[in-house]
Short mmCIF file of the C-alpha atoms (twelve columns), coordinates in Angstrom:
data_MODEL
# 
_entry.id   MODEL 
# 
loop_
_atom_site.group_PDB 
_atom_site.id 
_atom_site.type_symbol 
_atom_site.label_atom_id 
_atom_site.label_alt_id 
_atom_site.label_comp_id 
_atom_site.label_asym_id 
_atom_site.label_seq_id 
_atom_site.Cartn_x 
_atom_site.Cartn_y 
_atom_site.Cartn_z 
_atom_site.pdbx_PDB_model_num 
ATOM 1   C CA . MET A 1   45.098 92.470  -6.395 1 
ATOM 2   C CA . LYS A 2   42.151 95.089  -6.507 1 
ATOM 3   C CA . LYS A 3   41.397 93.799  -2.982 1 
ATOM 4   C CA . LEU A 4   44.995 94.528  -1.917 1 
ATOM 5   C CA . ILE A 5   44.863 98.014  -3.485 1 
ATOM 6   C CA . ALA A 6   41.741 98.785  -1.632 1 
ATOM 7   C CA . LEU A 7   43.112 97.490  1.736  1 
ATOM 8   C CA . PHE A 8   46.086 99.530  1.219  1 
ATOM 9   C CA . ALA A 9   44.256 102.670 0.417  1 
ATOM 10  C CA . THR A 10  41.957 102.044 3.626  1 
ATOM 11  C CA . THR A 11  45.275 101.565 5.708  1 
ATOM 12  C CA . ALA A 12  46.678 104.776 4.181  1 
ATOM 13  C CA . VAL A 13  43.580 106.685 5.061  1 
ATOM 14  C CA . ALA A 14  43.513 105.585 8.519  1 
ATOM 15  C CA . SER A 15  47.195 106.344 8.975  1 
ATOM 16  C CA . GLY A 16  46.709 109.690 7.533  1 
ATOM 17  C CA . SER A 17  43.764 110.551 9.829  1 
ATOM 18  C CA . ALA A 18  45.824 109.266 12.701 1 
ATOM 19  C CA . MET A 19  48.646 111.398 11.810 1 
ATOM 20  C CA . GLY A 20  46.392 114.385 11.295 1 
ATOM 21  C CA . ALA A 21  45.563 114.283 14.871 1 
ATOM 22  C CA . ILE A 22  49.262 114.662 15.862 1 
ATOM 23  C CA . ALA A 23  51.038 118.064 15.856 1 
ATOM 24  C CA . LEU A 24  54.919 118.635 16.342 1 
ATOM 25  C CA . SER A 25  56.174 122.163 17.359 1 
ATOM 26  C CA . GLY A 26  59.461 123.129 19.176 1 
ATOM 27  C CA . SER A 27  62.476 125.473 19.107 1 
ATOM 28  C CA . ALA A 28  66.250 125.130 18.896 1 
ATOM 29  C CA . SER A 29  69.037 127.567 19.428 1 
ATOM 30  C CA . VAL A 30  72.859 128.038 19.866 1 
ATOM 31  C CA . SER A 31  74.289 130.898 21.882 1 
ATOM 32  C CA . TYR A 32  77.870 132.161 22.230 1 
ATOM 33  C CA . ASP A 33  78.606 134.193 25.179 1 
ATOM 34  C CA . ASP A 34  81.964 136.160 25.546 1 
ATOM 35  C CA . ASN A 35  81.239 136.412 29.256 1 
ATOM 36  C CA . GLY A 36  83.052 139.660 29.652 1 
ATOM 37  C CA . ALA A 37  86.458 139.033 31.360 1 
ATOM 38  C CA . SER A 38  85.671 135.390 31.966 1 
ATOM 39  C CA . ALA A 39  86.141 132.307 29.825 1 
ATOM 40  C CA . SER A 40  83.549 132.535 26.830 1 
ATOM 41  C CA . ALA A 41  81.013 129.664 26.599 1 
ATOM 42  C CA . THR A 42  78.692 127.997 23.922 1 
ATOM 43  C CA . THR A 43  75.487 126.706 25.040 1 
ATOM 44  C CA . TYR A 44  72.887 124.785 23.215 1 
ATOM 45  C CA . ASP A 45  69.007 124.000 23.682 1 
ATOM 46  C CA . ALA A 46  66.464 122.343 21.912 1 
ATOM 47  C CA . ASP A 47  62.912 121.710 23.010 1 
ATOM 48  C CA . MET A 48  60.017 119.608 21.308 1 
ATOM 49  C CA . THR A 49  56.316 119.606 22.068 1 
ATOM 50  C CA . VAL A 50  53.995 116.609 20.719 1 
ATOM 51  C CA . THR A 51  50.199 117.406 20.810 1 
ATOM 52  C CA . GLY A 52  47.659 114.753 20.144 1 
ATOM 53  C CA . THR A 53  43.975 115.535 19.576 1 
ATOM 54  C CA . ALA A 54  40.886 113.334 19.522 1 
ATOM 55  C CA . GLY A 55  37.627 114.907 19.584 1 
ATOM 56  C CA . ALA A 56  37.712 117.270 22.599 1 
ATOM 57  C CA . THR A 57  40.383 115.590 24.204 1 
ATOM 58  C CA . THR A 58  44.067 116.804 23.888 1 
ATOM 59  C CA . PHE A 59  47.360 115.171 25.152 1 
ATOM 60  C CA . THR A 60  50.423 117.434 25.290 1 
ATOM 61  C CA . GLN A 61  53.881 116.231 25.958 1 
ATOM 62  C CA . GLY A 62  56.849 118.610 26.331 1 
ATOM 63  C CA . MET A 63  60.497 117.413 26.095 1 
ATOM 64  C CA . ASP A 64  64.075 118.863 26.326 1 
ATOM 65  C CA . ILE A 65  65.981 117.164 23.503 1 
ATOM 66  C CA . ASP A 66  69.230 119.056 23.070 1 
ATOM 67  C CA . ALA A 67  71.560 116.327 25.096 1 
ATOM 68  C CA . SER A 68  69.160 113.685 25.814 1 
ATOM 69  C CA . ILE A 69  65.427 113.184 25.735 1 
ATOM 70  C CA . GLY A 70  63.980 114.408 28.933 1 
ATOM 71  C CA . VAL A 71  60.160 114.951 29.578 1 
ATOM 72  C CA . THR A 72  59.456 118.458 30.895 1 
ATOM 73  C CA . SER A 73  55.473 118.524 30.944 1 
ATOM 74  C CA . THR A 74  52.581 116.156 30.601 1 
ATOM 75  C CA . THR A 75  49.133 117.328 30.232 1 
ATOM 76  C CA . LEU A 76  45.872 115.626 29.514 1 
ATOM 77  C CA . ALA A 77  42.524 117.763 28.961 1 
ATOM 78  C CA . THR A 78  39.228 117.053 28.023 1 
ATOM 79  C CA . THR A 79  35.826 118.830 27.849 1 
ATOM 80  C CA . ILE A 80  32.620 117.204 28.765 1 
ATOM 81  C CA . GLY A 81  29.810 119.669 28.310 1 
ATOM 82  C CA . PRO A 82  30.358 122.985 30.357 1 
ATOM 83  C CA . LEU A 83  33.169 121.043 32.413 1 
ATOM 84  C CA . THR A 84  36.927 120.977 31.413 1 
ATOM 85  C CA . VAL A 85  39.068 118.498 33.278 1 
ATOM 86  C CA . SER A 86  42.805 119.025 33.008 1 
ATOM 87  C CA . ALA A 87  45.286 116.546 34.366 1 
ATOM 88  C CA . ASP A 88  49.158 117.655 35.120 1 
ATOM 89  C CA . MET A 89  50.697 114.155 34.901 1 
ATOM 90  C CA . PHE A 90  54.271 115.069 35.349 1 
ATOM 91  C CA . ASP A 91  56.004 115.106 38.691 1 
ATOM 92  C CA . GLU A 92  58.913 117.617 38.166 1 
ATOM 93  C CA . ASP A 93  61.499 118.007 40.633 1 
ATOM 94  C CA . ASP A 94  61.570 121.802 41.673 1 
ATOM 95  C CA . SER A 95  64.375 121.809 44.000 1 
ATOM 96  C CA . THR A 96  67.498 123.943 42.743 1 
ATOM 97  C CA . THR A 97  70.955 124.773 43.610 1 
ATOM 98  C CA . ASN A 98  70.170 128.600 42.348 1 
ATOM 99  C CA . THR A 99  70.675 130.948 45.185 1 
ATOM 100 C CA . THR A 100 70.068 133.862 43.402 1 
ATOM 101 C CA . THR A 101 66.153 133.978 43.722 1 
ATOM 102 C CA . GLY A 102 65.833 132.052 47.178 1 
ATOM 103 C CA . GLY A 103 64.826 128.920 45.265 1 
ATOM 104 C CA . ARG A 104 63.896 125.572 46.935 1 
ATOM 105 C CA . LYS A 105 66.659 123.411 48.257 1 
ATOM 106 C CA . THR A 106 64.549 120.385 48.403 1 
ATOM 107 C CA . ASP A 107 61.708 118.798 46.235 1 
ATOM 108 C CA . SER A 108 58.324 119.980 47.228 1 
ATOM 109 C CA . GLY A 109 56.827 116.605 46.586 1 
ATOM 110 C CA . ASP A 110 54.302 115.156 44.182 1 
ATOM 111 C CA . ASN A 111 52.908 118.021 42.394 1 
ATOM 112 C CA . ARG A 112 50.869 116.281 40.094 1 
ATOM 113 C CA . SER A 113 47.137 117.638 40.078 1 
ATOM 114 C CA . VAL A 114 43.846 117.284 38.432 1 
ATOM 115 C CA . THR A 115 41.864 120.573 37.942 1 
ATOM 116 C CA . VAL A 116 38.168 120.639 36.962 1 
ATOM 117 C CA . SER A 117 36.701 124.006 35.510 1 
ATOM 118 C CA . LEU A 118 33.114 125.028 35.013 1 
ATOM 119 C CA . ALA A 119 31.989 127.693 32.634 1 
ATOM 120 C CA . ALA A 120 29.359 128.881 35.213 1 
ATOM 121 C CA . PRO A 121 26.269 130.653 33.628 1 
ATOM 122 C CA . ILE A 122 26.916 133.609 36.197 1 
ATOM 123 C CA . GLY A 123 27.761 136.448 33.584 1 
ATOM 124 C CA . ASP A 124 31.129 135.823 32.218 1 
ATOM 125 C CA . ALA A 125 32.483 133.934 35.455 1 
ATOM 126 C CA . ASN A 126 34.353 130.806 35.302 1 
ATOM 127 C CA . LEU A 127 34.899 128.632 38.414 1 
ATOM 128 C CA . ALA A 128 37.767 125.968 38.803 1 
ATOM 129 C CA . LEU A 129 38.427 123.537 41.506 1 
ATOM 130 C CA . ASP A 130 41.625 121.377 41.603 1 
ATOM 131 C CA . ASP A 131 42.197 118.382 43.782 1 
ATOM 132 C CA . SER A 132 44.081 120.237 46.348 1 
ATOM 133 C CA . GLY A 133 40.992 122.146 47.300 1 
ATOM 134 C CA . ASP A 134 42.091 125.442 45.767 1 
ATOM 135 C CA . LEU A 135 38.997 127.384 44.253 1 
ATOM 136 C CA . THR A 136 39.465 130.086 41.619 1 
ATOM 137 C CA . VAL A 137 36.685 132.474 40.326 1 
ATOM 138 C CA . SER A 138 37.834 134.517 37.034 1 
ATOM 139 C CA . GLY A 139 36.151 136.497 34.352 1 
ATOM 140 C CA . THR A 140 36.049 139.989 32.594 1 
ATOM 141 C CA . TRP A 141 33.581 142.564 33.538 1 
ATOM 142 C CA . SER A 142 33.362 146.063 31.875 1 
ATOM 143 C CA . GLY A 143 36.810 145.494 30.380 1 
ATOM 144 C CA . VAL A 144 38.604 144.430 33.709 1 
ATOM 145 C CA . THR A 145 39.729 140.932 34.054 1 
ATOM 146 C CA . LEU A 146 39.828 139.607 37.612 1 
ATOM 147 C CA . SER A 147 40.857 136.320 39.097 1 
ATOM 148 C CA . HIS A 148 40.718 135.433 42.503 1 
ATOM 149 C CA . THR A 149 41.904 131.964 44.120 1 
ATOM 150 C CA . MET A 150 41.048 130.713 47.530 1 
ATOM 151 C CA . SER A 151 43.751 128.491 48.912 1 
ATOM 152 C CA . ASP A 152 45.045 127.050 52.266 1 
ATOM 153 C CA . ASP A 153 48.391 128.524 51.455 1 
ATOM 154 C CA . GLY A 154 46.901 132.035 51.092 1 
ATOM 155 C CA . ASP A 155 44.522 133.786 48.824 1 
ATOM 156 C CA . SER A 156 45.594 135.837 45.738 1 
ATOM 157 C CA . THR A 157 43.788 138.259 43.494 1 
ATOM 158 C CA . THR A 158 44.874 139.549 40.149 1 
ATOM 159 C CA . GLY A 159 43.219 142.279 38.212 1 
ATOM 160 C CA . SER A 160 44.263 143.947 34.790 1 
ATOM 161 C CA . ALA A 161 42.623 146.341 32.378 1 
ATOM 162 C CA . SER A 162 43.318 148.734 29.640 1 
ATOM 163 C CA . LEU A 163 43.076 152.369 31.032 1 
ATOM 164 C CA . ALA A 164 43.602 155.516 29.042 1 
ATOM 165 C CA . GLY A 165 46.163 153.707 26.537 1 
ATOM 166 C CA . MET A 166 47.866 151.904 29.379 1 
ATOM 167 C CA . ASP A 167 47.721 148.302 30.319 1 
ATOM 168 C CA . VAL A 168 47.523 147.857 34.270 1 
ATOM 169 C CA . SER A 169 47.950 144.812 35.935 1 
ATOM 170 C CA . VAL A 170 47.954 144.448 39.916 1 
ATOM 171 C CA . THR A 171 48.273 141.212 42.044 1 
ATOM 172 C CA . ASN A 172 47.921 140.567 45.679 1 
ATOM 173 C CA . ASP A 173 49.268 137.271 46.781 1 
ATOM 174 C CA . ASP A 174 48.509 136.577 50.442 1 
ATOM 175 C CA . GLY A 175 48.907 140.282 51.313 1 
ATOM 176 C CA . SER A 176 51.870 141.183 49.015 1 
ATOM 177 C CA . THR A 177 51.114 143.517 46.311 1 
ATOM 178 C CA . THR A 178 52.965 143.856 42.953 1 
ATOM 179 C CA . TRP A 179 51.949 145.741 39.739 1 
ATOM 180 C CA . SER A 180 53.143 146.648 36.244 1 
ATOM 181 C CA . ILE A 181 52.195 149.235 33.627 1 
ATOM 182 C CA . GLY A 182 52.766 149.166 30.105 1 
ATOM 183 C CA . THR A 183 52.023 151.787 27.283 1 
ATOM 184 C CA . THR A 184 53.214 152.690 23.941 1 
ATOM 185 C CA . VAL A 185 54.733 156.094 23.234 1 
ATOM 186 C CA . ALA A 186 55.987 157.038 19.635 1 
ATOM 187 C CA . GLY A 187 56.064 153.401 18.544 1 
ATOM 188 C CA . THR A 188 58.037 152.306 21.705 1 
ATOM 189 C CA . ALA A 189 56.376 149.882 24.307 1 
ATOM 190 C CA . VAL A 190 57.351 150.608 27.596 1 
ATOM 191 C CA . THR A 191 56.787 148.727 30.678 1 
ATOM 192 C CA . ILE A 192 57.516 149.411 34.317 1 
ATOM 193 C CA . ASN A 193 56.412 147.376 37.394 1 
ATOM 194 C CA . SER A 194 56.795 147.410 41.363 1 
ATOM 195 C CA . ASP A 195 60.267 145.954 41.314 1 
ATOM 196 C CA . SER A 196 61.724 149.116 39.723 1 
ATOM 197 C CA . ALA A 197 62.333 147.218 36.484 1 
ATOM 198 C CA . ALA A 198 61.671 149.017 32.976 1 
ATOM 199 C CA . THR A 199 61.704 147.597 29.540 1 
ATOM 200 C CA . ALA A 200 61.454 149.325 26.246 1 
ATOM 201 C CA . THR A 201 60.839 147.671 22.803 1 
ATOM 202 C CA . PHE A 202 61.048 149.338 19.483 1 
ATOM 203 C CA . GLY A 203 61.800 148.741 15.975 1 
ATOM 204 C CA . VAL A 204 64.774 149.984 13.792 1 
ATOM 205 C CA . THR A 205 65.232 149.241 10.138 1 
ATOM 206 C CA . GLY A 206 63.907 145.651 10.469 1 
ATOM 207 C CA . ASN A 207 65.468 144.928 13.742 1 
ATOM 208 C CA . THR A 208 63.650 144.685 17.179 1 
ATOM 209 C CA . VAL A 209 65.550 146.516 20.051 1 
ATOM 210 C CA . VAL A 210 64.794 145.526 23.546 1 
ATOM 211 C CA . VAL A 211 66.250 147.701 26.367 1 
ATOM 212 C CA . SER A 212 65.704 146.354 29.744 1 
ATOM 213 C CA . HIS A 213 66.809 147.755 33.442 1 
ATOM 214 C CA . THR A 214 66.838 145.702 36.456 1 
ATOM 215 C CA . ALA A 215 67.021 147.255 39.897 1 
ATOM 216 C CA . GLU A 216 69.499 146.134 42.464 1 
ATOM 217 C CA . ARG A 217 68.211 142.861 44.205 1 
ATOM 218 C CA . ALA A 218 68.669 143.060 48.207 1 
ATOM 219 C CA . ALA A 219 69.995 139.923 50.086 1 
ATOM 220 C CA . LYS A 220 67.109 138.278 51.886 1 
ATOM 221 C CA . THR A 221 67.342 135.492 54.430 1 
ATOM 222 C CA . ALA A 222 64.656 132.651 53.708 1 
ATOM 223 C CA . THR A 223 61.585 132.143 56.027 1 
ATOM 224 C CA . ASN A 224 62.481 128.488 56.010 1 
ATOM 225 C CA . THR A 225 66.338 127.941 55.424 1 
ATOM 226 C CA . THR A 226 65.676 124.197 55.661 1 
ATOM 227 C CA . THR A 227 63.648 124.185 52.579 1 
ATOM 228 C CA . HIS A 228 64.797 127.355 50.639 1 
ATOM 229 C CA . HIS A 229 68.058 129.170 49.883 1 
ATOM 230 C CA . ASN A 230 68.874 132.564 51.071 1 
ATOM 231 C CA . THR A 231 68.528 135.219 48.201 1 
ATOM 232 C CA . SER A 232 72.114 136.715 47.254 1 
ATOM 233 C CA . GLN A 233 72.435 140.412 46.629 1 
ATOM 234 C CA . LYS A 234 72.998 141.612 43.182 1 
ATOM 235 C CA . ASP A 235 73.722 144.979 41.599 1 
ATOM 236 C CA . ALA A 236 71.497 146.872 39.155 1 
ATOM 237 C CA . PHE A 237 72.062 146.199 35.511 1 
ATOM 238 C CA . THR A 238 71.039 146.990 32.009 1 
ATOM 239 C CA . THR A 239 70.772 144.913 28.822 1 
ATOM 240 C CA . MET A 240 70.163 145.762 25.301 1 
ATOM 241 C CA . ALA A 241 69.200 143.101 22.602 1 
ATOM 242 C CA . VAL A 242 69.093 143.524 19.057 1 
ATOM 243 C CA . SER A 243 67.195 140.727 17.096 1 
ATOM 244 C CA . ARG A 244 66.422 140.239 13.476 1 
ATOM 245 C CA . ASP A 245 64.175 137.640 11.732 1 
ATOM 246 C CA . LEU A 246 66.167 136.124 8.618  1 
ATOM 247 C CA . THR A 247 64.654 134.904 5.427  1 
ATOM 248 C CA . SER A 248 65.964 131.509 6.148  1 
ATOM 249 C CA . GLY A 249 63.281 131.313 9.112  1 
ATOM 250 C CA . ALA A 250 65.810 131.884 11.681 1 
ATOM 251 C CA . THR A 251 66.529 134.524 14.130 1 
ATOM 252 C CA . ILE A 252 69.667 136.064 15.095 1 
ATOM 253 C CA . ALA A 253 70.456 138.221 18.287 1 
ATOM 254 C CA . ALA A 254 72.898 140.045 19.973 1 
ATOM 255 C CA . THR A 255 72.514 140.988 23.498 1 
ATOM 256 C CA . TYR A 256 75.025 143.363 25.634 1 
ATOM 257 C CA . ASN A 257 74.789 143.033 29.514 1 
ATOM 258 C CA . THR A 258 76.375 145.944 31.679 1 
ATOM 259 C CA . PHE A 259 76.352 143.502 34.757 1 
ATOM 260 C CA . ASP A 260 79.600 141.558 33.509 1 
ATOM 261 C CA . ASP A 261 80.190 143.591 30.154 1 
ATOM 262 C CA . SER A 262 79.372 140.521 28.185 1 
ATOM 263 C CA . LEU A 263 78.175 140.036 24.611 1 
ATOM 264 C CA . THR A 264 75.860 137.047 23.749 1 
ATOM 265 C CA . LEU A 265 75.340 135.972 20.165 1 
ATOM 266 C CA . LYS A 266 72.440 133.704 19.650 1 
ATOM 267 C CA . ALA A 267 70.854 132.042 16.530 1 
ATOM 268 C CA . SER A 268 67.448 130.374 17.067 1 
ATOM 269 C CA . VAL A 269 64.606 128.788 15.047 1 
ATOM 270 C CA . ALA A 270 61.014 127.982 15.983 1 
ATOM 271 C CA . PHE A 271 58.816 125.488 14.188 1 
# 
């Protein structure tokens, strides 16, 4: 009997140790949208992430679980001395029927990849090389964070810094430049960007209020209409969202959208 008890205790400890290396996280929400003058609709969403860790190696599996279980991401990463090896093991279908942003009509192919990063002893610089041949150099110097990627598809550079109380970010992607500026004024966090969009976030009696304005989107013809949709035109619109964290652990939110004069009520929880 003592041997059986000892065996059971050993098994329990081993199982407990294995379970201790597994973490679950996720979120769930339900939304009711009156859709303005159109028919109302109720939508549901639930996602879960499983993270397993063994020493310096981490496996992460993302899943969409509201209707059926569908994999959304799979990543395996490990550290070997100054090297970090990360494998994106999920080949997602990035084609879409959405024409609002000029998305892809066809899947771009196998987009799984392996990236090897080296914490190089060159000041605070990091070097990363993936299996497609893209090389990225990044780091922070004198409070300015810079990242430069050299690729066959076109080089890109991003820089960000805090200057005189403002958070500034500038990105140049193959000759096209975008920027954003954020600051806090009298407790209100304000962000503007090169797309003429603006967002203001502030607190009111325990509630969080977010007011966002999106500028008009012009119609554009895709460079390659065989692989990409054209971008459709859309008028400017403003949204105002009020959310509050409840003692139950859930968050309740109400969002008004001037584009279609709609009100959306949403209850969500994250764990």
